[in-house]
PALO-81032 format. One record per atom (N, C-alpha, C): x, y, z; residue in three letters. Coordinates in nm, 3 decimals, always signed. Atoms other than C-alpha are relative to their C-alpha. Layout:
BEGIN
+---------+---------+---------+------+
!      c1 !      c2 !      c3 ! code !
+---------+---------+---------+------+
!       X !       Y !       Z !  ALA !
...
+---------+---------+---------+------+
//
This chain:
BEGIN
+---------+---------+---------+------+
!      c1 !      c2 !      c3 ! code !
+---------+---------+---------+------+
!  +0.102 !  -0.092 !  -0.012 !  UNK !
!  -0.006 !  -0.027 !  +0.012 !  UNK !
!  +0.090 !  +0.167 !  -0.008 !  UNK !
!  -0.106 !  -0.122 !  +0.031 !  UNK !
!  +0.168 !  +0.339 !  -0.109 !  UNK !
!  -0.103 !  +0.094 !  +0.064 !  UNK !
!  +0.068 !  -0.090 !  -0.082 !  UNK !
!  +0.065 !  +0.548 !  +0.211 !  UNK !
!  +0.059 !  +0.155 !  -0.094 !  UNK !
!  +0.022 !  -0.159 !  +0.078 !  UNK !
!  +0.216 !  +0.892 !  -0.018 !  UNK !
!  -0.090 !  +0.032 !  -0.079 !  UNK !
!  +0.098 !  -0.050 !  +0.147 !  UNK !
!  -0.033 !  +0.811 !  -0.317 !  UNK !
!  -0.074 !  +0.060 !  +0.078 !  UNK !
!  +0.074 !  -0.061 !  -0.013 !  UNK !
!  -0.296 !  +0.822 !  -0.096 !  UNK !
!  +0.015 !  +0.108 !  +0.135 !  UNK !
!  +0.012 !  -0.119 !  -0.088 !  UNK !
!  -0.175 !  +1.115 !  +0.119 !  UNK !
!  -0.006 !  +0.118 !  -0.093 !  UNK !
!  +0.010 !  -0.051 !  +0.114 !  UNK !
!  -0.170 !  +1.292 !  -0.213 !  UNK !
!  -0.110 !  +0.003 !  -0.042 !  UNK !
!  +0.137 !  +0.003 !  +0.071 !  UNK !
!  -0.501 !  +1.190 !  -0.306 !  UNK !
!  -0.065 !  +0.075 !  +0.072 !  UNK !
!  +0.034 !  -0.067 !  -0.113 !  UNK !
!  -0.600 !  +1.299 !  +0.048 !  UNK !
!  -0.035 !  +0.173 !  -0.028 !  UNK !
!  -0.018 !  -0.133 !  +0.034 !  UNK !
!  -0.460 !  +1.650 !  +0.018 !  UNK !
!  -0.062 !  +0.092 !  -0.210 !  UNK !
!  +0.026 !  -0.069 !  +0.088 !  UNK !
!  -0.534 !  +1.712 !  -0.353 !  UNK !
!  -0.177 !  +0.003 !  +0.004 !  UNK !
!  +0.131 !  -0.032 !  -0.048 !  UNK !
!  -0.911 !  +1.635 !  -0.273 !  UNK !
!  -0.045 !  +0.164 !  +0.109 !  UNK !
!  -0.019 !  -0.116 !  -0.072 !  UNK !
!  -0.892 !  +1.931 !  -0.033 !  UNK !
!  -0.046 !  +0.148 !  -0.057 !  UNK !
!  -0.037 !  -0.114 !  +0.048 !  UNK !
!  -0.797 !  +2.176 !  -0.281 !  UNK !
!  -0.115 !  -0.021 !  -0.185 !  UNK !
!  +0.105 !  -0.024 !  +0.117 !  UNK !
!  -1.056 !  +2.027 !  -0.603 !  UNK !
!  -0.100 !  +0.080 !  +0.014 !  UNK !
!  +0.158 !  -0.125 !  -0.022 !  UNK !
!  -1.358 !  +2.252 !  -0.660 !  UNK !
!  -0.065 !  -0.138 !  -0.009 !  UNK !
!  +0.110 !  +0.049 !  -0.050 !  UNK !
!  -1.672 !  +2.083 !  -0.514 !  UNK !
!  -0.100 !  -0.012 !  -0.055 !  UNK !
!  +0.124 !  -0.025 !  +0.079 !  UNK !
!  -1.991 !  +2.008 !  -0.681 !  UNK !
!  -0.088 !  +0.011 !  +0.133 !  UNK !
!  +0.106 !  -0.022 !  -0.088 !  UNK !
!  -2.265 !  +2.143 !  -0.480 !  UNK !
!  -0.122 !  -0.104 !  +0.001 !  UNK !
!  +0.087 !  +0.089 !  -0.001 !  UNK !
!  -2.504 !  +1.865 !  -0.421 !  UNK !
!  -0.155 !  +0.038 !  +0.020 !  UNK !
!  +0.167 !  -0.113 !  -0.024 !  UNK !
!  -2.891 !  +1.937 !  -0.399 !  UNK !
!  -0.022 !  -0.011 !  +0.105 !  UNK !
!  +0.001 !  -0.012 !  -0.094 !  UNK !
!  -2.905 !  +1.869 !  -0.052 !  UNK !
!  +0.041 !  +0.156 !  +0.035 !  UNK !
!  -0.095 !  -0.125 !  -0.040 !  UNK !
!  -2.625 !  +2.157 !  -0.010 !  UNK !
!  -0.081 !  +0.102 !  -0.043 !  UNK !
!  +0.071 !  -0.104 !  +0.070 !  UNK !
!  -2.849 !  +2.396 !  -0.266 !  UNK !
!  -0.122 !  +0.014 !  +0.137 !  UNK !
!  +0.136 !  -0.056 !  -0.086 !  UNK !
!  -3.177 !  +2.293 !  -0.033 !  UNK !
!  +0.030 !  +0.090 !  +0.176 !  UNK !
!  -0.023 !  -0.058 !  -0.126 !  UNK !
!  -3.005 !  +2.397 !  +0.324 !  UNK !
!  +0.037 !  +0.156 !  -0.050 !  UNK !
!  -0.009 !  -0.161 !  -0.005 !  UNK !
!  -2.889 !  +2.747 !  +0.152 !  UNK !
!  -0.129 !  +0.039 !  -0.078 !  UNK !
!  +0.162 !  -0.021 !  -0.001 !  UNK !
!  -3.256 !  +2.769 !  +0.036 !  UNK !
!  -0.040 !  +0.034 !  +0.070 !  UNK !
!  +0.079 !  +0.040 !  -0.157 !  UNK !
!  -3.384 !  +2.690 !  +0.363 !  UNK !
!  +0.043 !  +0.142 !  +0.083 !  UNK !
!  -0.100 !  -0.058 !  -0.042 !  UNK !
!  -3.101 !  +2.922 !  +0.534 !  UNK !
!  -0.043 !  +0.164 !  -0.053 !  UNK !
!  +0.052 !  -0.100 !  +0.031 !  UNK !
!  -3.205 !  +3.233 !  +0.296 !  UNK !
!  -0.105 !  +0.042 !  +0.008 !  UNK !
!  +0.147 !  +0.005 !  -0.048 !  UNK !
!  -3.584 !  +3.175 !  +0.369 !  UNK !
!  +0.030 !  +0.088 !  +0.128 !  UNK !
!  +0.029 !  -0.065 !  -0.154 !  UNK !
!  -3.524 !  +3.243 !  +0.768 !  UNK !
!  +0.080 !  +0.103 !  +0.024 !  UNK !
!  -0.091 !  -0.116 !  -0.029 !  UNK !
!  -3.206 !  +3.468 !  +0.756 !  UNK !
!  -0.039 !  +0.144 !  +0.031 !  UNK !
!  +0.094 !  -0.151 !  -0.068 !  UNK !
!  -3.400 !  +3.803 !  +0.751 !  UNK !
!  -0.059 !  +0.011 !  +0.142 !  UNK !
!  +0.089 !  +0.051 !  -0.100 !  UNK !
!  -3.634 !  +3.670 !  +0.985 !  UNK !
!  +0.088 !  +0.032 !  +0.115 !  UNK !
!  -0.039 !  +0.029 !  -0.082 !  UNK !
!  -3.404 !  +3.579 !  +1.203 !  UNK !
!  +0.168 !  +0.122 !  +0.078 !  UNK !
!  -0.036 !  -0.127 !  -0.007 !  UNK !
!  -3.178 !  +3.881 !  +1.183 !  UNK !
!  -0.047 !  +0.127 !  +0.062 !  UNK !
!  +0.131 !  -0.101 !  -0.065 !  UNK !
!  -3.437 !  +4.145 !  +1.298 !  UNK !
!  -0.017 !  -0.070 !  +0.061 !  UNK !
!  +0.072 !  +0.051 !  -0.109 !  UNK !
!  -3.593 !  +3.909 !  +1.570 !  UNK !
!  +0.152 !  -0.002 !  +0.134 !  UNK !
!  -0.096 !  -0.033 !  -0.145 !  UNK !
!  -3.227 !  +3.923 !  +1.746 !  UNK !
!  +0.058 !  +0.132 !  -0.024 !  UNK !
!  -0.007 !  -0.141 !  +0.029 !  UNK !
!  -3.147 !  +4.286 !  +1.610 !  UNK !
!  -0.114 !  +0.077 !  +0.128 !  UNK !
!  +0.127 !  +0.027 !  -0.088 !  UNK !
!  -3.496 !  +4.329 !  +1.781 !  UNK !
!  +0.014 !  +0.049 !  +0.120 !  UNK !
!  -0.032 !  +0.010 !  -0.139 !  UNK !
!  -3.480 !  +4.211 !  +2.063 !  UNK !
!  +0.104 !  +0.037 !  +0.087 !  UNK !
!  -0.124 !  -0.060 !  -0.062 !  UNK !
!  -3.121 !  +4.316 !  +2.194 !  UNK !
!  +0.013 !  +0.134 !  +0.019 !  UNK !
!  +0.000 !  -0.166 !  -0.021 !  UNK !
!  -3.239 !  +4.692 !  +2.155 !  UNK !
!  -0.103 !  -0.025 !  +0.058 !  UNK !
!  +0.097 !  -0.012 !  -0.098 !  UNK !
!  -3.524 !  +4.654 !  +2.320 !  UNK !
!  +0.057 !  -0.073 !  +0.118 !  UNK !
!  -0.028 !  +0.070 !  -0.122 !  UNK !
!  -3.362 !  +4.438 !  +2.598 !  UNK !
!  +0.073 !  +0.134 !  +0.044 !  UNK !
!  -0.083 !  -0.067 !  -0.046 !  UNK !
!  -3.141 !  +4.696 !  +2.622 !  UNK !
!  -0.107 !  +0.142 !  +0.080 !  UNK !
!  +0.108 !  -0.083 !  -0.070 !  UNK !
!  -3.421 !  +4.954 !  +2.650 !  UNK !
!  -0.071 !  -0.034 !  +0.126 !  UNK !
!  +0.073 !  +0.020 !  -0.154 !  UNK !
!  -3.602 !  +4.788 !  +2.951 !  UNK !
!  +0.126 !  -0.014 !  +0.071 !  UNK !
!  -0.127 !  -0.020 !  -0.113 !  UNK !
!  -3.246 !  +4.774 !  +3.095 !  UNK !
!  -0.009 !  +0.155 !  +0.084 !  UNK !
!  +0.005 !  -0.150 !  -0.031 !  UNK !
!  -3.231 !  +5.112 !  +3.094 !  UNK !
!  -0.117 !  +0.118 !  +0.077 !  UNK !
!  +0.122 !  -0.064 !  -0.051 !  UNK !
!  -3.574 !  +5.197 !  +3.177 !  UNK !
!  +0.017 !  -0.091 !  +0.191 !  UNK !
!  -0.056 !  +0.102 !  -0.153 !  UNK !
!  -3.485 !  +4.920 !  +3.502 !  UNK !
!  +0.118 !  +0.102 !  +0.111 !  UNK !
!  -0.068 !  -0.097 !  -0.057 !  UNK !
!  -3.214 !  +5.179 !  +3.564 !  UNK !
!  -0.033 !  +0.086 !  +0.082 !  UNK !
!  +0.033 !  -0.116 !  +0.000 !  UNK !
!  -3.363 !  +5.437 !  +3.528 !  UNK !
!  -0.143 !  +0.048 !  +0.138 !  UNK !
!  +0.076 !  -0.004 !  -0.098 !  UNK !
!  -3.637 !  +5.351 !  +3.775 !  UNK !
!  +0.071 !  -0.007 !  +0.138 !  UNK !
!  -0.059 !  -0.006 !  -0.161 !  UNK !
!  -3.466 !  +5.227 !  +4.077 !  UNK !
!  +0.164 !  +0.116 !  +0.003 !  UNK !
!  -0.131 !  -0.138 !  -0.064 !  UNK !
!  -3.234 !  +5.532 !  +4.032 !  UNK !
!  +0.163 !  -0.031 !  +0.019 !  UNK !
!  -0.159 !  +0.017 !  +0.022 !  UNK !
!  -2.894 !  +5.362 !  +3.940 !  UNK !
!  +0.084 !  +0.132 !  -0.100 !  UNK !
!  -0.034 !  -0.099 !  +0.124 !  UNK !
!  -2.868 !  +5.578 !  +3.669 !  UNK !
!  -0.106 !  +0.129 !  -0.022 !  UNK !
!  +0.043 !  -0.074 !  -0.020 !  UNK !
!  -3.020 !  +5.925 !  +3.729 !  UNK !
!  -0.134 !  +0.030 !  +0.058 !  UNK !
!  +0.112 !  +0.020 !  -0.162 !  UNK !
!  -3.336 !  +6.060 !  +3.970 !  UNK !
!  -0.072 !  -0.021 !  -0.061 !  UNK !
!  +0.084 !  +0.019 !  +0.085 !  UNK !
!  -3.587 !  +6.017 !  +3.682 !  UNK !
!  -0.108 !  -0.162 !  +0.031 !  UNK !
!  +0.089 !  +0.094 !  -0.034 !  UNK !
!  -3.865 !  +5.727 !  +3.869 !  UNK !
!  -0.088 !  -0.043 !  -0.152 !  UNK !
!  +0.041 !  +0.027 !  +0.111 !  UNK !
!  -4.102 !  +5.795 !  +3.596 !  UNK !
!  +0.042 !  -0.010 !  -0.152 !  UNK !
!  +0.001 !  +0.000 !  +0.172 !  UNK !
!  -3.945 !  +5.832 !  +3.287 !  UNK !
!  +0.107 !  -0.113 !  -0.010 !  UNK !
!  -0.063 !  +0.102 !  +0.002 !  UNK !
!  -3.748 !  +5.506 !  +3.402 !  UNK !
!  -0.151 !  -0.126 !  -0.024 !  UNK !
!  +0.104 !  +0.067 !  +0.016 !  UNK !
!  -4.083 !  +5.359 !  +3.428 !  UNK !
!  -0.081 !  -0.019 !  -0.126 !  UNK !
!  +0.049 !  -0.030 !  +0.088 !  UNK !
!  -4.202 !  +5.491 !  +3.107 !  UNK !
!  +0.134 !  -0.082 !  -0.124 !  UNK !
!  -0.139 !  +0.087 !  +0.124 !  UNK !
!  -3.843 !  +5.364 !  +2.912 !  UNK !
!  -0.033 !  -0.128 !  -0.003 !  UNK !
!  -0.038 !  +0.135 !  -0.048 !  UNK !
!  -3.923 !  +5.016 !  +3.074 !  UNK !
!  -0.112 !  -0.067 !  -0.072 !  UNK !
!  +0.163 !  +0.059 !  +0.046 !  UNK !
!  -4.287 !  +4.996 !  +2.991 !  UNK !
!  +0.026 !  -0.025 !  -0.239 !  UNK !
!  -0.002 !  +0.038 !  +0.154 !  UNK !
!  -4.154 !  +5.053 !  +2.580 !  UNK !
!  +0.094 !  -0.105 !  -0.022 !  UNK !
!  -0.052 !  +0.080 !  +0.035 !  UNK !
!  -3.902 !  +4.838 !  +2.594 !  UNK !
!  -0.045 !  -0.132 !  +0.045 !  UNK !
!  +0.072 !  +0.116 !  +0.058 !  UNK !
!  -4.110 !  +4.566 !  +2.699 !  UNK !
!  -0.092 !  -0.038 !  -0.089 !  UNK !
!  +0.022 !  -0.021 !  +0.130 !  UNK !
!  -4.325 !  +4.664 !  +2.458 !  UNK !
!  +0.031 !  -0.052 !  -0.109 !  UNK !
!  -0.080 !  -0.018 !  +0.153 !  UNK !
!  -4.078 !  +4.626 !  +2.155 !  UNK !
!  +0.038 !  -0.161 !  +0.073 !  UNK !
!  +0.010 !  +0.108 !  -0.020 !  UNK !
!  -4.003 !  +4.302 !  +2.346 !  UNK !
!  -0.075 !  -0.126 !  -0.035 !  UNK !
!  +0.122 !  +0.068 !  +0.065 !  UNK !
!  -4.342 !  +4.169 !  +2.336 !  UNK !
!  -0.037 !  -0.009 !  -0.131 !  UNK !
!  +0.050 !  +0.050 !  +0.133 !  UNK !
!  -4.425 !  +4.220 !  +1.965 !  UNK !
!  +0.123 !  -0.071 !  -0.073 !  UNK !
!  -0.141 !  +0.057 !  +0.122 !  UNK !
!  -4.055 !  +4.079 !  +1.826 !  UNK !
!  -0.027 !  -0.143 !  -0.009 !  UNK !
!  +0.006 !  +0.108 !  +0.044 !  UNK !
!  -4.217 !  +3.717 !  +1.828 !  UNK !
!  -0.123 !  +0.000 !  -0.096 !  UNK !
!  +0.121 !  -0.022 !  +0.099 !  UNK !
!  -4.515 !  +3.815 !  +1.632 !  UNK !
!  +0.048 !  +0.063 !  -0.153 !  UNK !
!  -0.091 !  -0.072 !  +0.116 !  UNK !
!  -4.294 !  +4.045 !  +1.371 !  UNK !
!  +0.096 !  -0.106 !  -0.013 !  UNK !
!  -0.139 !  +0.129 !  +0.050 !  UNK !
!  -4.042 !  +3.739 !  +1.378 !  UNK !
!  -0.078 !  -0.104 !  -0.137 !  UNK !
!  +0.072 !  +0.102 !  +0.060 !  UNK !
!  -4.338 !  +3.488 !  +1.242 !  UNK !
!  -0.029 !  +0.067 !  -0.086 !  UNK !
!  +0.028 !  -0.086 !  +0.122 !  UNK !
!  -4.479 !  +3.718 !  +1.017 !  UNK !
!  +0.180 !  +0.047 !  -0.115 !  UNK !
!  -0.136 !  +0.038 !  +0.063 !  UNK !
!  -4.115 !  +3.776 !  +0.870 !  UNK !
!  +0.015 !  -0.115 !  -0.041 !  UNK !
!  -0.059 !  +0.175 !  +0.016 !  UNK !
!  -4.043 !  +3.414 !  +0.867 !  UNK !
!  -0.103 !  -0.098 !  -0.108 !  UNK !
!  +0.130 !  +0.080 !  +0.105 !  UNK !
!  -4.382 !  +3.315 !  +0.703 !  UNK !
!  +0.013 !  +0.091 !  -0.151 !  UNK !
!  -0.018 !  -0.065 !  +0.146 !  UNK !
!  -4.307 !  +3.608 !  +0.405 !  UNK !
!  +0.196 !  -0.075 !  -0.023 !  UNK !
!  -0.107 !  +0.048 !  +0.037 !  UNK !
!  -3.939 !  +3.441 !  +0.376 !  UNK !
!  -0.024 !  -0.130 !  -0.107 !  UNK !
!  +0.058 !  +0.148 !  +0.047 !  UNK !
!  -4.080 !  +3.086 !  +0.327 !  UNK !
!  -0.084 !  +0.025 !  -0.100 !  UNK !
!  +0.100 !  +0.043 !  +0.113 !  UNK !
!  -4.360 !  +3.185 !  +0.121 !  UNK !
!  +0.075 !  +0.067 !  -0.113 !  UNK !
!  -0.056 !  -0.040 !  +0.144 !  UNK !
!  -4.104 !  +3.383 !  -0.133 !  UNK !
!  +0.061 !  -0.131 !  -0.075 !  UNK !
!  -0.076 !  +0.118 !  +0.021 !  UNK !
!  -3.862 !  +3.078 !  -0.157 !  UNK !
!  -0.040 !  -0.131 !  -0.036 !  UNK !
!  +0.061 !  +0.072 !  +0.027 !  UNK !
!  -4.134 !  +2.828 !  -0.116 !  UNK !
!  +0.023 !  -0.089 !  -0.123 !  UNK !
!  +0.017 !  +0.087 !  +0.150 !  UNK !
!  -4.178 !  +2.662 !  -0.486 !  UNK !
!  +0.139 !  -0.024 !  -0.036 !  UNK !
!  -0.138 !  +0.076 !  +0.066 !  UNK !
!  -3.774 !  +2.653 !  -0.566 !  UNK !
!  +0.044 !  -0.090 !  +0.147 !  UNK !
!  -0.009 !  +0.062 !  -0.076 !  UNK !
!  -3.793 !  +2.485 !  -0.212 !  UNK !
!  -0.063 !  -0.171 !  -0.079 !  UNK !
!  +0.103 !  +0.162 !  +0.023 !  UNK !
!  -4.061 !  +2.180 !  -0.271 !  UNK !
!  +0.071 !  -0.032 !  -0.147 !  UNK !
!  -0.052 !  +0.074 !  +0.116 !  UNK !
!  -3.931 !  +2.161 !  -0.637 !  UNK !
!  +0.125 !  -0.096 !  +0.019 !  UNK !
!  -0.168 !  +0.063 !  -0.042 !  UNK !
!  -3.534 !  +2.107 !  -0.506 !  UNK !
!  -0.056 !  -0.146 !  +0.080 !  UNK !
!  +0.026 !  +0.106 !  -0.100 !  UNK !
!  -3.691 !  +1.858 !  -0.219 !  UNK !
!  -0.059 !  -0.106 !  -0.084 !  UNK !
!  +0.046 !  +0.113 !  +0.069 !  UNK !
!  -3.889 !  +1.677 !  -0.475 !  UNK !
!  +0.080 !  -0.087 !  -0.114 !  UNK !
!  -0.138 !  +0.022 !  +0.091 !  UNK !
!  -3.598 !  +1.638 !  -0.731 !  UNK !
!  +0.084 !  -0.087 !  +0.070 !  UNK !
!  -0.104 !  +0.082 !  -0.092 !  UNK !
!  -3.406 !  +1.503 !  -0.409 !  UNK !
!  -0.081 !  -0.165 !  +0.046 !  UNK !
!  +0.036 !  +0.129 !  -0.013 !  UNK !
!  -3.671 !  +1.256 !  -0.307 !  UNK !
!  -0.062 !  -0.052 !  -0.111 !  UNK !
!  +0.002 !  +0.053 !  +0.112 !  UNK !
!  -3.751 !  +1.159 !  -0.656 !  UNK !
!  +0.089 !  -0.163 !  -0.026 !  UNK !
!  -0.153 !  +0.098 !  +0.060 !  UNK !
!  -3.390 !  +0.984 !  -0.676 !  UNK !
!  -0.020 !  -0.160 !  +0.045 !  UNK !
+---------+---------+---------+------+
//
């Protein structure tokens, strides 16, 4: 057994152009459909969690001396966090609807093999 030949073939495989399989294409389409909703949900959630935390800090007078302002800012943060999931679901449905035909068609091609 020629180990040098096996090693050379193994290294050559790493540098050879790879063919995309249909499964990889299907996963890419699925990611493309879900990515905008995920990015929005994480961004929105982080921003309004920070707003809520700022409101709590203001209400407990850790920063500033305005309890009422802190309560108002905290309520805005709670509302922002509360509407995050419904907005995410709408964006996810929209993304899935946009790529549904391509995904279903490719999935059927894979299943028919």
